[in-house]
Structures are given as structure tokens and as C-alpha cells.
N, C-alpha and C positions, 0 to 999 in steps of 0.2 A: 377524474382524465388517464392518470399513466394504467389506469387495469384494463382499459377498453388498448394498450399498445401489449400488452403482458405478450397476450396470446405471439403477438407474433416476430420478441423478440426474449421470449422461451427460448428460443436454442440455440440464442447466445449466448447461454446465462449457463454457469458453475454449477455446484447444485452445490450444498453446506460444507458435503463431505470434500472432492474434488476443490473448493476454493482453498478448506481448513489442511490441503493435506500437503503442501508445503513446507508450512509452521509445525504443527506437528513429527516429519523425519523433520526436521532443525533441531525441534522440542527436545526425542527423542533415541535420536538417531545417534548410537556408535564413532560412526562418520564424515557425522557433520560434529564431532567435540572438538574445542576449543578453536572452529571456523569464529571468529569477525570479522565484520567490515566488507562483507561479502554486501552481491544482492542477486538471488536466488528465484527462478520460474523456475515453474514440474521439478523440483526440488530439485536443482542440479543447480548452480552458476552461473550466472550467463549477466554479459556487461548492458548497463540499462544505459538509457536513451541520451543522447548529449547534452538537452537541457535540463535533465539530473547533475547535470556538473556546472549551472550558471550561477554561479557567485549573486546575479547581482540580482538573480530571481530571488535566489535563497534569501536574500537581504530582502525582500519586498515583502517574500511570503511573512518572512519573522514580525517583519511591524506589524503586516495588519491582525496577525495573528495574537502577538501585546496587544493590538489596540482593538479587538474586539473581543479577551480576553476580559481590562478595564470597563470596555465598557460593561459585559457583564456583569463585571466588579459592583459597578456602583464607584470606579476610582475616576 
């Protein structure tokens, strides 16, 4: 079903090369050497969304992840 929508959303999607550009930059650029704990978009440091700083949501996500991994492992 999603294949029917692909032509409509394709203009909004990044190519694999563009999607990987920031990761490749951070892994290989001397300018990025030693930078840690930063959020990057478009190969530039930027501020992450306010939701990314919500510790209650982060704790819930962690617990859901633990539960799903335990379920998959049969624990």
C-alpha cells in the first residue's frame, strides 16, 4: 500500500547519499574531530528539539525498549 504513496512523498525524501552526508562528515572531517555531545543537522551543529530534553519521555522510551528486548529474548 505504501508503494502507492511513494511517488507523492518522493520529493520530500533524501537520497541515501544526502542522508549519510552528515554522518560521513562527522566521521571523516578534521574540523569535527573531538566534538562530542552535539546535535548535528546538515553537517552543522544545531539545537535539538525541546522534546529531546524531556527526561520523563526519555525514561519511558528506555523502559519500553527494555520491555521489548526482554520480550524478544524470551525473558
